[in-house]
C-alpha positions as CSV (number, residue, x, y, z in Angstrom):
1,M,147.3,169.5,115.1
2,Q,149.6,166.6,114.0
3,T,153.3,167.2,114.3
4,Q,155.5,165.7,111.7
5,I,159.3,165.0,112.1
6,C,161.0,165.0,108.7
7,S,164.5,164.7,107.6
8,I,165.7,167.6,105.6
9,N,165.1,167.1,101.9
10,E,163.4,168.8,98.9
11,D,159.9,167.7,100.0
12,S,160.2,168.7,103.6
13,L,161.8,172.1,102.7
14,A,159.0,172.8,100.3
15,L,156.5,172.0,103.0
16,A,158.4,174.2,105.5
17,K,158.2,177.1,103.1
18,K,154.5,176.6,102.4
19,L,153.8,176.5,106.2
20,L,155.9,179.7,106.8
21,L,154.1,181.6,104.1
22,Q,150.8,180.5,105.8
23,E,152.2,182.2,109.0
24,E,152.8,178.8,110.7
25,T,155.8,177.9,112.8
26,V,158.5,175.3,111.9
27,A,161.2,173.9,114.1
28,F,164.7,173.6,112.6
29,P,168.2,172.6,113.7
30,T,171.1,174.9,114.4
31,E,174.6,174.1,115.7
32,T,173.5,175.4,119.2
33,V,169.8,174.3,119.8
34,Y,166.7,173.7,117.7
35,G,164.9,176.9,116.8
36,L,161.1,177.6,116.4
37,G,160.9,179.6,113.3
38,A,158.4,181.9,111.7
39,D,158.3,184.6,109.0
40,A,159.9,187.6,110.8
41,R,158.0,190.0,108.4
42,S,154.5,189.0,109.7
43,D,153.0,190.2,113.0
44,R,150.7,187.2,113.0
45,A,153.5,184.7,112.4
46,V,155.7,186.2,115.1
47,E,152.8,186.3,117.6
48,N,152.3,182.6,116.9
49,I,155.8,181.9,118.2
50,Y,155.0,183.6,121.5
51,R,151.7,181.7,121.7
52,V,153.1,178.3,121.0
53,K,155.9,178.7,123.5
54,G,154.0,180.6,126.2
55,R,156.8,183.1,126.0
56,P,156.7,186.5,127.8
57,Q,155.8,189.3,125.4
58,D,158.8,191.5,126.5
59,N,161.4,188.8,125.6
60,P,162.8,189.7,122.1
61,L,163.6,187.2,119.3
62,I,166.6,186.6,117.0
63,V,166.2,186.7,113.2
64,H,168.1,183.9,111.4
65,V,169.3,184.3,107.9
66,H,171.5,182.3,105.4
67,K,175.1,183.3,104.8
68,D,174.3,185.1,101.5
69,F,171.3,187.0,102.7
70,D,171.6,190.8,102.2
71,L,172.0,192.1,105.8
72,N,171.5,195.7,104.7
73,T,167.8,194.9,104.0
74,L,167.3,194.3,107.8
75,V,169.7,196.6,109.7
76,Y,172.1,199.5,109.6
77,D,175.7,198.1,109.6
78,E,177.5,201.1,111.0
79,Q,180.5,199.9,113.0
80,P,183.7,198.7,111.2
81,Y,184.4,196.2,114.0
82,A,181.1,194.4,113.2
83,A,182.4,193.4,109.8
84,K,185.5,191.9,111.5
85,L,183.4,189.9,113.9
86,R,181.3,188.5,111.0
87,E,184.4,187.6,109.1
88,A,185.9,185.9,112.2
89,F,182.9,184.0,113.5
90,L,180.0,183.7,111.0
91,P,178.4,181.5,110.0
92,G,178.5,180.4,113.7
93,P,177.1,180.8,117.2
94,L,177.2,184.6,117.4
95,T,174.2,186.9,117.2
96,L,174.8,190.6,116.5
97,V,172.4,193.3,117.6
98,Y,172.3,196.2,115.1
99,P,170.1,199.3,114.6
100,S,167.0,198.1,112.8
101,R,165.7,199.3,109.5
102,G,162.2,198.4,110.6
103,T,161.6,195.9,107.7
104,V,160.5,193.0,110.0
105,S,157.6,192.9,112.5
106,K,158.2,195.2,115.5
107,I,157.1,192.3,117.7
108,V,160.4,190.6,117.0
109,S,162.3,193.2,119.0
110,C,159.4,194.0,121.4
111,G,159.2,197.5,119.9
112,L,162.9,198.4,120.3
113,D,164.8,200.1,117.5
114,T,167.4,197.3,117.3
115,L,167.4,193.9,115.7
116,A,169.3,190.7,116.7
117,V,170.5,188.7,113.6
118,R,172.3,185.4,113.5
119,V,173.8,183.2,110.7
120,P,173.9,179.6,112.0
121,S,176.6,177.3,110.7
122,H,174.6,174.0,110.9
123,P,174.4,172.7,107.3
124,G,170.7,171.8,107.7
125,A,169.9,175.3,109.0
126,Q,171.7,176.8,106.0
127,E,169.9,174.6,103.6
128,F,166.5,175.5,105.2
129,L,167.2,179.2,105.4
130,K,168.5,179.3,101.8
131,Y,165.5,177.4,100.5
132,V,162.9,179.6,102.2
133,D,165.0,182.8,101.6
134,L,163.2,184.7,104.4
135,P,164.2,186.4,107.6
136,I,163.2,183.8,110.2
137,A,162.5,184.9,113.7
138,A,163.3,182.0,116.1
139,P,163.8,181.4,119.8
140,S,164.6,177.9,121.1
141,A,161.9,175.3,120.1
142,N,160.6,174.4,123.6
143,I,158.0,175.4,126.1
144,S,159.1,178.7,127.6
145,K,161.5,178.3,130.6
146,H,162.1,174.6,130.0
147,V,165.4,173.1,129.0
148,S,166.4,174.1,125.4
149,P,166.1,171.3,122.9
150,V,169.2,169.8,121.2
151,S,167.4,167.1,119.2
152,A,164.2,166.8,117.2
153,Q,162.8,164.4,119.8
154,H,163.3,167.1,122.5
155,V,161.2,169.5,120.4
156,F,158.6,166.8,119.9
157,Y,158.4,166.2,123.6
158,D,157.6,169.9,124.3
159,L,155.7,170.9,121.2
160,Q,153.8,167.8,120.0
161,G,150.4,169.0,118.7
162,R,151.4,172.6,118.9
163,I,153.4,172.9,115.6
164,P,153.0,171.2,112.2
165,L,156.6,170.4,111.3
166,I,160.0,169.6,112.9
167,L,163.0,169.5,110.5
168,D,165.3,166.8,111.9
169,G,169.0,167.7,111.5
170,G,170.3,165.3,114.1
171,A,171.8,166.3,117.5
172,C,173.1,169.8,117.9
173,S,176.9,170.0,118.4
174,G,177.2,173.2,120.3
175,G,174.7,172.7,123.0
176,I,174.0,176.2,124.4
177,E,172.5,179.2,122.7
178,S,174.6,181.7,120.7
179,T,176.5,184.5,122.2
180,V,174.5,187.8,121.7
181,C,176.6,190.9,121.2
182,D,175.5,194.5,120.8
183,V,177.3,196.2,118.0
184,T,175.4,199.5,118.1
185,G,178.1,201.4,120.0
186,A,181.8,202.2,119.7
187,Y,182.8,198.8,120.9
188,P,181.0,195.4,121.2
189,V,179.1,194.5,124.4
190,V,178.1,190.9,125.2
191,L,174.4,190.7,126.2
192,R,174.3,186.9,126.6
193,Q,177.3,184.7,126.9
194,G,177.7,181.6,124.8
195,L,180.1,179.6,122.7
196,I,181.9,182.7,121.3
197,S,183.5,184.1,124.5
198,R,184.0,187.7,125.4
199,E,187.8,187.0,125.2
200,M,187.4,185.8,121.6
201,I,185.4,188.9,120.6
202,E,187.9,191.2,122.3
203,K,190.8,189.6,120.4
204,V,189.1,190.6,117.1
205,A,187.5,193.9,118.1
206,G,190.1,195.3,120.5
207,R,187.7,195.7,123.3
208,C,184.6,193.9,124.5
209,D,182.5,194.5,127.6
210,V,179.8,192.3,129.3
211,Y,176.5,194.0,130.0
212,V,174.9,193.9,133.4
213,P,171.1,194.4,133.1
214,K,169.6,197.1,135.3
215,A,166.4,196.6,137.3
216,G,163.3,197.4,135.2
217,E,165.2,198.0,132.0
218,Q,163.8,196.6,128.7
219,V,166.3,194.0,127.4
220,R,167.8,193.8,123.9
221,S,168.5,190.1,124.0
222,P,166.7,186.9,124.9
223,G,168.0,185.0,127.9
224,M,168.6,188.2,130.0
225,K,165.4,187.9,132.1
226,Y,163.3,185.2,133.7
227,K,164.0,181.6,134.8
228,H,165.3,179.7,131.7
229,Y,166.6,176.3,130.7
230,A,165.0,174.7,133.8
231,P,164.2,170.9,134.2
232,K,160.8,169.9,135.5
233,C,162.3,168.6,138.7
234,K,163.9,170.7,141.5
235,T,167.5,171.7,140.5
236,C,170.0,173.2,142.9
237,L,173.5,174.7,142.2
238,F,176.4,174.5,144.7
239,D,179.7,176.3,144.6
240,S,181.6,173.4,146.2
241,V,181.5,169.6,145.8
242,Q,181.4,169.3,149.6
243,D,178.2,171.3,149.8
244,A,176.7,169.2,147.0
245,Q,177.6,166.0,148.8
246,K,175.9,167.2,152.0
247,S,172.8,168.2,150.0
248,F,172.8,164.9,148.2
249,C,172.7,163.0,151.5
250,T,170.0,165.3,152.9
251,F,167.7,164.9,150.0
252,E,168.2,161.1,150.0
253,K,167.3,160.9,153.7
254,E,164.1,162.7,152.8
255,G,163.3,159.9,150.4
256,Q,164.1,161.9,147.2
257,R,165.6,160.4,144.1
258,V,168.7,162.5,143.7
259,Y,171.1,162.8,140.7
260,V,174.3,164.9,140.5
261,L,175.3,167.0,137.5
262,C,179.0,167.7,137.6
263,E,182.2,167.9,135.6
264,H,184.1,164.6,135.2
265,K,186.7,165.1,137.9
266,Y,184.0,165.1,140.6
267,A,182.0,162.1,139.2
268,D,183.7,159.4,141.4
269,M,182.8,161.4,144.5
270,F,179.1,160.4,144.2
271,P,177.3,157.0,143.9
272,D,177.6,155.0,140.7
273,G,174.6,155.4,138.4
274,R,173.6,158.7,140.0
275,V,175.9,161.0,138.1
276,L,175.1,163.2,135.1
277,D,178.7,163.6,133.8
278,L,179.3,166.8,131.9
279,G,182.8,165.8,130.8
280,A,186.1,167.5,131.2
281,E,186.5,170.1,128.5
282,P,184.5,173.3,128.2
283,E,183.2,172.5,124.7
284,E,182.1,169.0,125.9
285,M,180.3,170.5,128.9
286,A,178.5,173.0,126.8
287,A,177.5,170.3,124.3
288,R,176.2,167.9,127.0
289,L,174.5,170.3,129.4
290,Y,170.9,170.4,128.0
291,S,170.8,166.7,127.1
292,L,171.8,165.8,130.7
293,L,169.3,168.2,132.3
294,R,166.6,166.6,130.1
295,E,167.8,163.1,131.0
296,G,167.9,164.0,134.7
297,E,164.3,165.3,134.8
298,Q,163.1,162.0,133.6
299,V,164.6,160.0,136.5
300,A,165.2,162.4,139.4
301,D,163.2,164.3,142.0
302,V,166.2,166.6,142.6
303,I,169.2,167.4,140.5
304,V,172.2,168.6,142.6
305,A,174.5,170.5,140.3
306,V,178.2,171.4,141.1
307,R,179.4,174.7,139.7
308,P,182.3,173.9,137.3
309,S,185.7,175.1,138.5
310,Q,186.5,177.0,135.2
311,R,184.4,180.1,134.9
312,D,185.8,182.1,132.0
313,G,185.7,181.7,128.2
314,I,183.0,179.3,127.0
315,M,182.4,178.2,130.7
316,A,180.9,181.7,131.4
317,G,178.1,180.7,129.0
318,V,177.6,177.3,130.7
319,L,177.5,178.9,134.1
320,N,175.0,181.4,132.9
321,R,172.7,178.6,131.8
322,L,173.2,176.7,135.1
323,N,172.4,179.8,137.1
324,K,169.2,180.4,135.1
325,A,168.2,176.8,135.3
326,C,168.5,176.8,139.1
327,A,167.0,180.3,139.5
328,G,169.0,181.0,142.6
329,E,168.4,177.7,144.3
């Protein structure tokens, strides 16, 4: 299969819709990461997402819709606070998990009675979703467990020859996946942390908890199980810059090519040219994380990561991605 990268215009959108109606997959930009989309109504199309990515069959998907899509055709919108969250944050990097009406393929939610729905704010995503006017199931457009893609070239690197079309909307501004929030109960519960923090949700809804998965439980959100967001090289996470420095020296003595991923204030504590600088502000660190992990895997045998000092708000989402990428190392 030949994979085309096309800018977003009338011709590429028409091709995207044609492919989706043929139960193919199409990659498209969002403000967070690129998504791998298929018609959420079709079992075959949704199964194709799992096949293309090599994604575990018990890891649910998110349905993406444009801002004027009739939500009530997909879910039961029962909680008054959910409307407040939509008004405050959508379109934007917030996914809400509702009771499902069962109008999309059951494979999307892995047989659960809930459905995760997102309204991305990226102009190209809105143009695409409005043009096709379908509920689009979409995880990140990468090989399962690899670093999520934040450019069309990242998608091409992972999925060349596996998908027919990548809609190029430029670099993603947000950099980490959307926050996923369960709105089926009396108050919202964050299932996956992201750019909309628990504190921001709590300010709107009055209360917001963060869910801790139980062993063996079927999850309602992607990103709650398995190793994710991982570079192809060894990646280790350290709580202190001193431990990272020691590890850097140890790996170098072993003949490994070592790079350091850290926030800007630690950058001058490591050799010039060997630092993947996340920046200083939470939004900057979120936006740069995946690009730097992908850059690092191209040049390093080992990435030594220093856990950022700020650990609440948006940084809770960044730390979640770092922990998953390092898988406990």
